[in-house]
N, CA, C and O atoms as a Tripos MOL2 file, in Angstrom:
@<TRIPOS>MOLECULE
protein
  248   247    62     0     0
PROTEIN
NO_CHARGES

@<TRIPOS>ATOM
      1 N          -0.6230   15.0310   20.3980 N.3       1 UNK1
      2 CA          0.0840   14.2430   19.4850 C.3       1 UNK1
      3 C          -0.4520   12.6530   19.7050 C.2       1 UNK1
      4 O          -0.6540   12.1290   20.8000 O.2       1 UNK1
      5 N          -0.6090   12.0970   18.5390 N.am      2 UNK2
      6 CA         -1.1490   10.7220   18.7490 C.3       2 UNK2
      7 C          -0.0880    9.7660   18.9770 C.2       2 UNK2
      8 O           1.0630   10.1040   18.7020 O.2       2 UNK2
      9 N          -0.3330    8.5780   19.4600 N.am      3 UNK3
     10 CA          0.6550    7.5960   19.6660 C.3       3 UNK3
     11 C           1.2430    7.0230   18.4610 C.2       3 UNK3
     12 O           2.4370    6.7510   18.3450 O.2       3 UNK3
     13 N           0.2960    6.8430   17.5200 N.am      4 UNK4
     14 CA          0.7420    6.2160   16.1990 C.3       4 UNK4
     15 C          -0.0690    6.9590   14.9920 C.2       4 UNK4
     16 O          -1.1470    7.5210   15.1860 O.2       4 UNK4
     17 N           0.4920    6.9000   13.8950 N.am      5 UNK5
     18 CA         -0.2590    7.6390   12.7110 C.3       5 UNK5
     19 C           0.0060    6.8170   11.4320 C.2       5 UNK5
     20 O           0.9760    6.0780   11.2630 O.2       5 UNK5
     21 N          -0.9660    7.0440   10.5780 N.am      6 UNK6
     22 CA         -0.9960    6.3800    9.3650 C.3       6 UNK6
     23 C          -0.8130    7.3820    8.2580 C.2       6 UNK6
     24 O          -1.6390    8.2780    8.0840 O.2       6 UNK6
     25 N           0.3170    7.2360    7.4650 N.am      7 UNK7
     26 CA          0.6300    8.0140    6.1340 C.3       7 UNK7
     27 C          -0.1560    7.3660    5.0170 C.2       7 UNK7
     28 O          -0.1240    6.1410    4.8940 O.2       7 UNK7
     29 N          -0.8260    8.0880    4.2390 N.am      8 UNK8
     30 CA         -1.5210    7.5890    3.0510 C.3       8 UNK8
     31 C          -0.9390    8.2860    1.7870 C.2       8 UNK8
     32 O          -0.4020    9.3940    1.8190 O.2       8 UNK8
     33 N          -1.0970    7.5350    0.6850 N.am      9 UNK9
     34 CA         -0.8320    8.0630   -0.5670 C.3       9 UNK9
     35 C          -2.1780    8.2100   -1.3900 C.2       9 UNK9
     36 O          -3.0310    7.3240   -1.4350 O.2       9 UNK9
     37 N          -2.2650    9.3850   -2.0090 N.am     10 UNK10
     38 CA         -3.4630    9.4860   -2.8550 C.3      10 UNK10
     39 C          -3.2670    8.9040   -4.2510 C.2      10 UNK10
     40 O          -2.2560    9.2230   -4.8760 O.2      10 UNK10
     41 N          -4.1510    8.0840   -4.7760 N.am     11 UNK11
     42 CA         -3.9740    7.4200   -6.0100 C.3      11 UNK11
     43 C          -5.3390    7.9440   -6.7870 C.2      11 UNK11
     44 O          -6.1900    8.6810   -6.2880 O.2      11 UNK11
     45 N          -5.3500    7.4320   -8.0270 N.am     12 UNK12
     46 CA         -6.5130    7.5480   -8.7690 C.3      12 UNK12
     47 C          -7.7360    6.7930   -8.2290 C.2      12 UNK12
     48 O          -8.8620    7.0230   -8.6710 O.2      12 UNK12
     49 N          -7.5230    5.9760   -7.3570 N.am     13 UNK13
     50 CA         -8.5310    5.2250   -6.5700 C.3      13 UNK13
     51 C          -8.8220    5.5610   -5.1820 C.2      13 UNK13
     52 O          -9.3920    4.7750   -4.4260 O.2      13 UNK13
     53 N          -8.3990    6.8260   -4.8150 N.am     14 UNK14
     54 CA         -8.5750    7.3260   -3.5260 C.3      14 UNK14
     55 C          -7.2540    7.1050   -2.6310 C.2      14 UNK14
     56 O          -6.1480    6.9750   -3.1570 O.2      14 UNK14
     57 N          -7.4350    7.0770   -1.3610 N.am     15 UNK15
     58 CA         -6.2210    7.0040   -0.5660 C.3      15 UNK15
     59 C          -5.9110    5.5910   -0.1260 C.2      15 UNK15
     60 O          -6.7820    4.8390    0.3110 O.2      15 UNK15
     61 N          -4.7130    5.2760   -0.2500 N.am     16 UNK16
     62 CA         -4.1520    3.8720    0.1440 C.3      16 UNK16
     63 C          -3.1560    4.0560    1.1610 C.2      16 UNK16
     64 O          -2.2830    4.9180    1.0560 O.2      16 UNK16
     65 N          -3.2630    3.1810    2.2660 N.am     17 UNK17
     66 CA         -2.4070    3.0850    3.3210 C.3      17 UNK17
     67 C          -0.9340    2.9080    2.8700 C.2      17 UNK17
     68 O          -0.6760    1.9570    2.1330 O.2      17 UNK17
     69 N           0.0340    3.7400    3.2540 N.am     18 UNK18
     70 CA          1.3780    3.6060    2.9030 C.3      18 UNK18
     71 C           2.3420    3.3240    3.9910 C.2      18 UNK18
     72 O           3.1570    2.4110    3.8610 O.2      18 UNK18
     73 N           2.2970    4.0620    5.0650 N.am     19 UNK19
     74 CA          3.2690    3.7500    6.1580 C.3      19 UNK19
     75 C           2.8250    4.0360    7.5070 C.2      19 UNK19
     76 O           2.1870    5.0660    7.7250 O.2      19 UNK19
     77 N           3.1180    3.1840    8.4710 N.am     20 UNK20
     78 CA          2.8270    3.5410    9.7760 C.3      20 UNK20
     79 C           4.0450    4.2590   10.5680 C.2      20 UNK20
     80 O           5.1980    3.8310   10.5300 O.2      20 UNK20
     81 N           3.6830    5.2730   11.2060 N.am     21 UNK21
     82 CA          4.7020    6.0410   12.0700 C.3      21 UNK21
     83 C           4.3610    6.1130   13.4990 C.2      21 UNK21
     84 O           3.1900    6.1110   13.8790 O.2      21 UNK21
     85 N           5.4430    6.1830   14.3550 N.am     22 UNK22
     86 CA          5.2380    6.5300   15.7670 C.3      22 UNK22
     87 C           4.5520    7.9230   15.6690 C.2      22 UNK22
     88 O           4.6610    8.5840   14.6360 O.2      22 UNK22
     89 N           3.8850    8.3430   16.6780 N.am     23 UNK23
     90 CA          3.2600    9.6820   16.7290 C.3      23 UNK23
     91 C           4.2490   10.7790   16.8300 C.2      23 UNK23
     92 O           3.9240   11.8850   16.3990 O.2      23 UNK23
     93 N           5.4010   10.6010   17.3430 N.am     24 UNK24
     94 CA          6.5200   11.5430   17.4770 C.3      24 UNK24
     95 C           7.4850   11.6310   16.2740 C.2      24 UNK24
     96 O           8.4380   12.4110   16.2510 O.2      24 UNK24
     97 N           7.1900   10.8220   15.3300 N.am     25 UNK25
     98 CA          8.0540   10.7760   14.1290 C.3      25 UNK25
     99 C           7.8660   11.9920   13.2840 C.2      25 UNK25
    100 O           6.7440   12.3140   12.8910 O.2      25 UNK25
    101 N           8.9830   12.7000   12.9860 N.am     26 UNK26
    102 CA          8.8450   14.0370   12.0800 C.3      26 UNK26
    103 C           8.8420   13.6750   10.5990 C.2      26 UNK26
    104 O           8.7360   14.5760    9.7660 O.2      26 UNK26
    105 N           8.9420   12.5240   10.2680 N.am     27 UNK27
    106 CA          8.9580   12.0680    8.9390 C.3      27 UNK27
    107 C           7.7090   11.8390    8.1840 C.2      27 UNK27
    108 O           7.6770   11.8950    6.9550 O.2      27 UNK27
    109 N           6.6210   11.5660    8.9670 N.am     28 UNK28
    110 CA          5.2630   11.3030    8.3890 C.3      28 UNK28
    111 C           4.1600   12.1700    8.9690 C.2      28 UNK28
    112 O           4.2200   12.5170   10.1480 O.2      28 UNK28
    113 N           3.1840   12.5210    8.2050 N.am     29 UNK29
    114 CA          2.1020   13.0320    8.7410 C.3      29 UNK29
    115 C           0.7910   12.0810    8.4370 C.2      29 UNK29
    116 O           0.8250   11.2940    7.4900 O.2      29 UNK29
    117 N          -0.2520   12.1800    9.2040 N.am     30 UNK30
    118 CA         -1.3920   11.3520    8.7040 C.3      30 UNK30
    119 C          -2.3360   11.1710    9.9060 C.2      30 UNK30
    120 O          -2.1260   11.7110   10.9920 O.2      30 UNK30
    121 N          -3.3690   10.3900    9.6450 N.am     31 UNK31
    122 CA         -4.3750    9.9360   10.5800 C.3      31 UNK31
    123 C          -3.8760    9.4150   11.8110 C.2      31 UNK31
    124 O          -2.9390    8.6180   11.7740 O.2      31 UNK31
    125 N          -4.4110    9.7850   12.9630 N.am     32 UNK32
    126 CA         -4.1200    9.3430   14.1900 C.3      32 UNK32
    127 C          -4.7290    7.8290   14.3810 C.2      32 UNK32
    128 O          -5.8900    7.5180   14.1140 O.2      32 UNK32
    129 N          -3.7780    7.0000   14.8640 N.am     33 UNK33
    130 CA         -4.1880    5.4580   15.0810 C.3      33 UNK33
    131 C          -3.9920    5.2100   16.6690 C.2      33 UNK33
    132 O          -3.2160    5.8090   17.4130 O.2      33 UNK33
    133 N          -4.9120    4.1560   16.9970 N.am     34 UNK34
    134 CA         -4.7000    3.5890   18.2530 C.3      34 UNK34
    135 C          -3.6370    2.4020   18.1290 C.2      34 UNK34
    136 O          -3.2110    2.0240   17.0380 O.2      34 UNK34
    137 N          -3.2700    1.8780   19.2930 N.am     35 UNK35
    138 CA         -2.2860    0.7350   19.2250 C.3      35 UNK35
    139 C          -2.8200   -0.5090   18.3510 C.2      35 UNK35
    140 O          -2.1490   -1.1190   17.5180 O.2      35 UNK35
    141 N          -4.2060   -0.7740   18.7140 N.am     36 UNK36
    142 CA         -4.7080   -2.0850   18.0240 C.3      36 UNK36
    143 C          -4.7430   -1.8410   16.5020 C.2      36 UNK36
    144 O          -4.4630   -2.7870   15.7660 O.2      36 UNK36
    145 N          -5.0450   -0.7170   16.0090 N.am     37 UNK37
    146 CA         -5.1560   -0.4210   14.6010 C.3      37 UNK37
    147 C          -3.8880   -0.3490   13.8770 C.2      37 UNK37
    148 O          -3.7770   -0.7520   12.7200 O.2      37 UNK37
    149 N          -2.8190    0.2230   14.6320 N.am     38 UNK38
    150 CA         -1.4670    0.2520   14.0820 C.3      38 UNK38
    151 C          -0.9650   -1.2340   13.9360 C.2      38 UNK38
    152 O          -0.4020   -1.6210   12.9130 O.2      38 UNK38
    153 N          -1.1670   -1.9140   14.8520 N.am     39 UNK39
    154 CA         -0.6920   -3.3040   14.8810 C.3      39 UNK39
    155 C          -1.3440   -4.0990   13.8560 C.2      39 UNK39
    156 O          -0.7120   -4.9860   13.2820 O.2      39 UNK39
    157 N          -2.6250   -3.8380   13.5660 N.am     40 UNK40
    158 CA         -3.5110   -4.5860   12.5840 C.3      40 UNK40
    159 C          -2.8560   -4.1640   11.1800 C.2      40 UNK40
    160 O          -2.5760   -5.0180   10.3390 O.2      40 UNK40
    161 N          -2.6570   -2.9580   11.0040 N.am     41 UNK41
    162 CA         -2.1110   -2.5030    9.6680 C.3      41 UNK41
    163 C          -0.7270   -2.9950    9.3620 C.2      41 UNK41
    164 O          -0.4300   -3.3850    8.2330 O.2      41 UNK41
    165 N           0.0920   -2.9810   10.3290 N.am     42 UNK42
    166 CA          1.4040   -3.6380   10.0570 C.3      42 UNK42
    167 C           1.3720   -5.0950    9.8410 C.2      42 UNK42
    168 O           2.2000   -5.6550    9.1230 O.2      42 UNK42
    169 N           0.4170   -5.7190   10.4600 N.am     43 UNK43
    170 CA          0.2930   -7.1300   10.2380 C.3      43 UNK43
    171 C          -0.3230   -7.4160    8.8500 C.2      43 UNK43
    172 O          -0.0840   -8.4660    8.2530 O.2      43 UNK43
    173 N          -1.0850   -6.4960    8.3810 N.am     44 UNK44
    174 CA         -1.5640   -6.6870    6.9720 C.3      44 UNK44
    175 C          -0.6190   -6.2630    5.9020 C.2      44 UNK44
    176 O          -0.9800   -6.3070    4.7260 O.2      44 UNK44
    177 N           0.5850   -5.8500    6.2440 N.am     45 UNK45
    178 CA          1.6570   -5.6490    5.2230 C.3      45 UNK45
    179 C           1.8410   -4.1310    4.8980 C.2      45 UNK45
    180 O           2.5750   -3.7880    3.9720 O.2      45 UNK45
    181 N           1.1830   -3.2450    5.6520 N.am     46 UNK46
    182 CA          1.4330   -1.7600    5.4740 C.3      46 UNK46
    183 C           2.8450   -1.6010    6.0870 C.2      46 UNK46
    184 O           3.1410   -2.0820    7.1800 O.2      46 UNK46
    185 N           3.7030   -0.8890    5.3040 N.am     47 UNK47
    186 CA          5.0710   -0.5110    5.5700 C.3      47 UNK47
    187 C           5.2780    0.1910    6.8880 C.2      47 UNK47
    188 O           4.5620    1.1480    7.1830 O.2      47 UNK47
    189 N           6.2150   -0.2370    7.6830 N.am     48 UNK48
    190 CA          6.6220    0.5220    8.8560 C.3      48 UNK48
    191 C           7.6910    1.5600    8.5240 C.2      48 UNK48
    192 O           8.5960    1.2820    7.7370 O.2      48 UNK48
    193 N           7.6040    2.6680    9.0720 N.am     49 UNK49
    194 CA          8.5410    3.7320    8.7970 C.3      49 UNK49
    195 C           9.9260    3.2570    9.2080 C.2      49 UNK49
    196 O          10.0810    2.8120   10.3450 O.2      49 UNK49
    197 N          10.9390    3.3220    8.3560 N.am     50 UNK50
    198 CA         12.2870    2.7360    8.6180 C.3      50 UNK50
    199 C          13.1330    3.7410    9.6400 C.2      50 UNK50
    200 O          14.2740    3.4440    9.9960 O.2      50 UNK50
    201 N          12.6040    4.7120    9.9880 N.am     51 UNK51
    202 CA         13.2610    5.7300   10.9110 C.3      51 UNK51
    203 C          12.8280    5.5220   12.3240 C.2      51 UNK51
    204 O          13.6170    5.3380   13.2510 O.2      51 UNK51
    205 N          11.4350    5.5640   12.4460 N.am     52 UNK52
    206 CA         11.1190    5.4860   13.8660 C.3      52 UNK52
    207 C          10.5720    4.0250   14.3080 C.2      52 UNK52
    208 O          10.2170    3.7900   15.4630 O.2      52 UNK52
    209 N          10.5450    3.1530   13.3530 N.am     53 UNK53
    210 CA         10.4110    1.6170   13.5580 C.3      53 UNK53
    211 C           9.1390    1.3860   14.5730 C.2      53 UNK53
    212 O           9.3480    0.9370   15.7000 O.2      53 UNK53
    213 N           7.9540    1.6760   14.1770 N.am     54 UNK54
    214 CA          6.8010    1.3980   14.9260 C.3      54 UNK54
    215 C           6.6020   -0.1730   15.1350 C.2      54 UNK54
    216 O           6.0590   -0.6640   16.1240 O.2      54 UNK54
    217 N           7.1120   -0.8690   14.0800 N.am     55 UNK55
    218 CA          7.0040   -2.5200   14.1910 C.3      55 UNK55
    219 C           7.7240   -3.0580   15.3140 C.2      55 UNK55
    220 O           7.2880   -4.0500   15.8980 O.2      55 UNK55
    221 N           8.9120   -2.4260   15.7070 N.am     56 UNK56
    222 CA          9.7770   -2.8370   16.7850 C.3      56 UNK56
    223 C           8.8910   -2.4480   18.0350 C.2      56 UNK56
    224 O           8.5870   -3.3140   18.8550 O.2      56 UNK56
    225 N           8.5020   -1.2070   18.1630 N.am     57 UNK57
    226 CA          7.8620   -0.6470   19.3400 C.3      57 UNK57
    227 C           6.4410   -1.4530   19.6340 C.2      57 UNK57
    228 O           6.0410   -1.6010   20.7890 O.2      57 UNK57
    229 N           5.8150   -1.8910   18.6450 N.am     58 UNK58
    230 CA          4.6070   -2.6420   18.7270 C.3      58 UNK58
    231 C           4.7610   -4.0500   18.7780 C.2      58 UNK58
    232 O           3.7800   -4.7650   18.9820 O.2      58 UNK58
    233 N           5.9810   -4.5520   18.6000 N.am     59 UNK59
    234 CA          6.1670   -6.1510   18.6630 C.3      59 UNK59
    235 C           5.6800   -6.8420   17.3930 C.2      59 UNK59
    236 O           5.2950   -8.0110   17.4340 O.2      59 UNK59
    237 N           5.6930   -6.0960   16.2080 N.am     60 UNK60
    238 CA          5.2530   -6.7430   14.9700 C.3      60 UNK60
    239 C           6.3870   -6.8280   14.0570 C.2      60 UNK60
    240 O           6.5750   -5.8440   13.3420 O.2      60 UNK60
    241 N           7.2030   -7.8570   13.9460 N.am     61 UNK61
    242 CA          8.1830   -7.8550   13.0530 C.3      61 UNK61
    243 C           7.8980   -8.9490   12.0660 C.2      61 UNK61
    244 O           7.2060   -9.9290   12.3430 O.2      61 UNK61
    245 N           8.5370   -8.7090   10.7500 N.am     62 UNK62
    246 CA          8.3820   -9.7100    9.7530 C.3      62 UNK62
    247 C           9.1930  -10.8760    9.9850 C.2      62 UNK62
    248 O           9.1560  -11.8210    9.1970 O.2      62 UNK62
@<TRIPOS>BOND
     1     1     2 1
     2     2     3 1
     3     3     4 2
     4     3     5 am
     5     5     6 1
     6     6     7 1
     7     7     8 2
     8     7     9 am
     9     9    10 1
    10    10    11 1
    11    11    12 2
    12    11    13 am
    13    13    14 1
    14    14    15 1
    15    15    16 2
    16    15    17 am
    17    17    18 1
    18    18    19 1
    19    19    20 2
    20    19    21 am
    21    21    22 1
    22    22    23 1
    23    23    24 2
    24    23    25 am
    25    25    26 1
    26    26    27 1
    27    27    28 2
    28    27    29 am
    29    29    30 1
    30    30    31 1
    31    31    32 2
    32    31    33 am
    33    33    34 1
    34    34    35 1
    35    35    36 2
    36    35    37 am
    37    37    38 1
    38    38    39 1
    39    39    40 2
    40    39    41 am
    41    41    42 1
    42    42    43 1
    43    43    44 2
    44    43    45 am
    45    45    46 1
    46    46    47 1
    47    47    48 2
    48    47    49 am
    49    49    50 1
    50    50    51 1
    51    51    52 2
    52    51    53 am
    53    53    54 1
    54    54    55 1
    55    55    56 2
    56    55    57 am
    57    57    58 1
    58    58    59 1
    59    59    60 2
    60    59    61 am
    61    61    62 1
    62    62    63 1
    63    63    64 2
    64    63    65 am
    65    65    66 1
    66    66    67 1
    67    67    68 2
    68    67    69 am
    69    69    70 1
    70    70    71 1
    71    71    72 2
    72    71    73 am
    73    73    74 1
    74    74    75 1
    75    75    76 2
    76    75    77 am
    77    77    78 1
    78    78    79 1
    79    79    80 2
    80    79    81 am
    81    81    82 1
    82    82    83 1
    83    83    84 2
    84    83    85 am
    85    85    86 1
    86    86    87 1
    87    87    88 2
    88    87    89 am
    89    89    90 1
    90    90    91 1
    91    91    92 2
    92    91    93 am
    93    93    94 1
    94    94    95 1
    95    95    96 2
    96    95    97 am
    97    97    98 1
    98    98    99 1
    99    99   100 2
   100    99   101 am
   101   101   102 1
   102   102   103 1
   103   103   104 2
   104   103   105 am
   105   105   106 1
   106   106   107 1
   107   107   108 2
   108   107   109 am
   109   109   110 1
   110   110   111 1
   111   111   112 2
   112   111   113 am
   113   113   114 1
   114   114   115 1
   115   115   116 2
   116   115   117 am
   117   117   118 1
   118   118   119 1
   119   119   120 2
   120   119   121 am
   121   121   122 1
   122   122   123 1
   123   123   124 2
   124   123   125 am
   125   125   126 1
   126   126   127 1
   127   127   128 2
   128   127   129 am
   129   129   130 1
   130   130   131 1
   131   131   132 2
   132   131   133 am
   133   133   134 1
   134   134   135 1
   135   135   136 2
   136   135   137 am
   137   137   138 1
   138   138   139 1
   139   139   140 2
   140   139   141 am
   141   141   142 1
   142   142   143 1
   143   143   144 2
   144   143   145 am
   145   145   146 1
   146   146   147 1
   147   147   148 2
   148   147   149 am
   149   149   150 1
   150   150   151 1
   151   151   152 2
   152   151   153 am
   153   153   154 1
   154   154   155 1
   155   155   156 2
   156   155   157 am
   157   157   158 1
   158   158   159 1
   159   159   160 2
   160   159   161 am
   161   161   162 1
   162   162   163 1
   163   163   164 2
   164   163   165 am
   165   165   166 1
   166   166   167 1
   167   167   168 2
   168   167   169 am
   169   169   170 1
   170   170   171 1
   171   171   172 2
   172   171   173 am
   173   173   174 1
   174   174   175 1
   175   175   176 2
   176   175   177 am
   177   177   178 1
   178   178   179 1
   179   179   180 2
   180   179   181 am
   181   181   182 1
   182   182   183 1
   183   183   184 2
   184   183   185 am
   185   185   186 1
   186   186   187 1
   187   187   188 2
   188   187   189 am
   189   189   190 1
   190   190   191 1
   191   191   192 2
   192   191   193 am
   193   193   194 1
   194   194   195 1
   195   195   196 2
   196   195   197 am
   197   197   198 1
   198   198   199 1
   199   199   200 2
   200   199   201 am
   201   201   202 1
   202   202   203 1
   203   203   204 2
   204   203   205 am
   205   205   206 1
   206   206   207 1
   207   207   208 2
   208   207   209 am
   209   209   210 1
   210   210   211 1
   211   211   212 2
   212   211   213 am
   213   213   214 1
   214   214   215 1
   215   215   216 2
   216   215   217 am
   217   217   218 1
   218   218   219 1
   219   219   220 2
   220   219   221 am
   221   221   222 1
   222   222   223 1
   223   223   224 2
   224   223   225 am
   225   225   226 1
   226   226   227 1
   227   227   228 2
   228   227   229 am
   229   229   230 1
   230   230   231 1
   231   231   232 2
   232   231   233 am
   233   233   234 1
   234   234   235 1
   235   235   236 2
   236   235   237 am
   237   237   238 1
   238   238   239 1
   239   239   240 2
   240   239   241 am
   241   241   242 1
   242   242   243 1
   243   243   244 2
   244   243   245 am
   245   245   246 1
   246   246   247 1
   247   247   248 2
@<TRIPOS>SUBSTRUCTURE
     1 UNK1         2 RESIDUE 1 A UNK
     2 UNK2         6 RESIDUE 1 A UNK
     3 UNK3        10 RESIDUE 1 A UNK
     4 UNK4        14 RESIDUE 1 A UNK
     5 UNK5        18 RESIDUE 1 A UNK
     6 UNK6        22 RESIDUE 1 A UNK
     7 UNK7        26 RESIDUE 1 A UNK
     8 UNK8        30 RESIDUE 1 A UNK
     9 UNK9        34 RESIDUE 1 A UNK
    10 UNK10       38 RESIDUE 1 A UNK
    11 UNK11       42 RESIDUE 1 A UNK
    12 UNK12       46 RESIDUE 1 A UNK
    13 UNK13       50 RESIDUE 1 A UNK
    14 UNK14       54 RESIDUE 1 A UNK
    15 UNK15       58 RESIDUE 1 A UNK
    16 UNK16       62 RESIDUE 1 A UNK
    17 UNK17       66 RESIDUE 1 A UNK
    18 UNK18       70 RESIDUE 1 A UNK
    19 UNK19       74 RESIDUE 1 A UNK
    20 UNK20       78 RESIDUE 1 A UNK
    21 UNK21       82 RESIDUE 1 A UNK
    22 UNK22       86 RESIDUE 1 A UNK
    23 UNK23       90 RESIDUE 1 A UNK
    24 UNK24       94 RESIDUE 1 A UNK
    25 UNK25       98 RESIDUE 1 A UNK
    26 UNK26      102 RESIDUE 1 A UNK
    27 UNK27      106 RESIDUE 1 A UNK
    28 UNK28      110 RESIDUE 1 A UNK
    29 UNK29      114 RESIDUE 1 A UNK
    30 UNK30      118 RESIDUE 1 A UNK
    31 UNK31      122 RESIDUE 1 A UNK
    32 UNK32      126 RESIDUE 1 A UNK
    33 UNK33      130 RESIDUE 1 A UNK
    34 UNK34      134 RESIDUE 1 A UNK
    35 UNK35      138 RESIDUE 1 A UNK
    36 UNK36      142 RESIDUE 1 A UNK
    37 UNK37      146 RESIDUE 1 A UNK
    38 UNK38      150 RESIDUE 1 A UNK
    39 UNK39      154 RESIDUE 1 A UNK
    40 UNK40      158 RESIDUE 1 A UNK
    41 UNK41      162 RESIDUE 1 A UNK
    42 UNK42      166 RESIDUE 1 A UNK
    43 UNK43      170 RESIDUE 1 A UNK
    44 UNK44      174 RESIDUE 1 A UNK
    45 UNK45      178 RESIDUE 1 A UNK
    46 UNK46      182 RESIDUE 1 A UNK
    47 UNK47      186 RESIDUE 1 A UNK
    48 UNK48      190 RESIDUE 1 A UNK
    49 UNK49      194 RESIDUE 1 A UNK
    50 UNK50      198 RESIDUE 1 A UNK
    51 UNK51      202 RESIDUE 1 A UNK
    52 UNK52      206 RESIDUE 1 A UNK
    53 UNK53      210 RESIDUE 1 A UNK
    54 UNK54      214 RESIDUE 1 A UNK
    55 UNK55      218 RESIDUE 1 A UNK
    56 UNK56      222 RESIDUE 1 A UNK
    57 UNK57      226 RESIDUE 1 A UNK
    58 UNK58      230 RESIDUE 1 A UNK
    59 UNK59      234 RESIDUE 1 A UNK
    60 UNK60      238 RESIDUE 1 A UNK
    61 UNK61      242 RESIDUE 1 A UNK
    62 UNK62      246 RESIDUE 1 A UNK
């Protein structure tokens, strides 16, 4: 199980980052991320899962 994962949405223009999840979150599936990549995506405005709250665990809050 990855520590973090990225859920993407498929659009007419390819895949777009949608939401970052903790690896144990049952709510999302997606690409495995390392801590640095997960923090970078959250800092760039990718949504944090409202259930597992990776933004809190990673110290990246709005």
